[in-house]
N, C-alpha and C positions, 0 to 999 in steps of 0.2 A: 505493501501499498503506498501511497505515496501522498506528499502534501506539498505548498508551492515550496517550503521550503528545502525537500530532500524526501526522503525514505524515512518510515516510520519503524524502526527498529524496536527490539526486545531489546531486554538488556544484554546474553552476549551478544546476540547483531550490532548492538552500542560499541561494543567495547574491540570485537572484531573489526567493523567497520572505523573505528577511530585510531585502534592500537598502531597503525603506522603513522599516522599522523603524531601522534603523542613520542611516539619512540623517537621521530625527527625532532622532535623540540628538544628532549631531554638531550639527547645528542650533540647536538646543536650547542645547548647551553655550555655544554660540562665542555665541547671543544674549546668556546668561546673565552667563556669563563671562568672555568675550575683549575688554577695552575696545578694543582695535584694531577688532576686528569691530565693536563698538557703536558706537564714534566713526565709521566707515567707511561704515554703513550710515546714522548719523543724516545723515552731509554728505551721501549721495545722495538723502536724502528732503528736503531745503534745497533744491536745487539743481533737483529735478523742479519744487518749488512756487516756485520762481525763478526758473525757466524751462523752463513746459509743453511747450516744442519739445520737450526730450529723450524725454517720451512719445511724441508724436508721430511720432518720428523711427523707433523700432521697431515699426512698425504700416501704415508701408507706405501710407502714404495721398497717393502721387503726391510730385510733385515738392516741395520746404519750400527756402528761403532762412534760411543762417544769417547773424547777426547776426557781428562779428569777437570780442563778449563773449560770447554764444550756442553758439559756437564754442568756445568753451576753456574755455566749462561743460561742453559735451559729450563734451572732449578730460578735462576733468577726474572727468567722471562714469565714461567707462569705465575711467579709470585705477583709480581707488576700487573697481568692481567687478571688476579685474584684481586689484587685492592682494585685497580679500577670498574669490576663490576659490582663490586660495595659501593663505591659511589656512585654507581648507576642506580642501585636498588636503592640506596639512600636517598637518591635524586626522581623514583619515582614516589619514596615513601612520602615526601614533602608534597610531589606534585598533586600524590593524591589527598593530603588535608587540604591544599588548597584550593582544588577544585571541588571538593565538598562542600567547604566553607560560603563558596562563592554560588553554589546550587541551594542550598540552605538560604542565602540571600534572597537568591533570585525566587525562590518560595514562597516569601515569607517566613520561611520555618525562623531563621534567626536575622534578631536585629541588631542593628553597629551601637 
């Protein structure tokens, strides 16, 4: 069903319909404004450039041997990935709060 504003969606449909939009906003904001996210992304790119084996490990190219230095770099790379994931999760958490408050104000369930 559609209205002049667009499709009427159930809650799961609404989430699916808007998830890519929200993902883009969250990642864009982190890439533009979060110093820790930007620095960890840059460090990951440096590790990939210095140790190309990091990219190959995720491709399933069969057996790969790592030197101690490569293993340390791979471990550091994944620690950075986990850190970035935590920053994304935190951003979603706060975005959800902000959206909930905005919705409650919109439906007049919350007064300023």
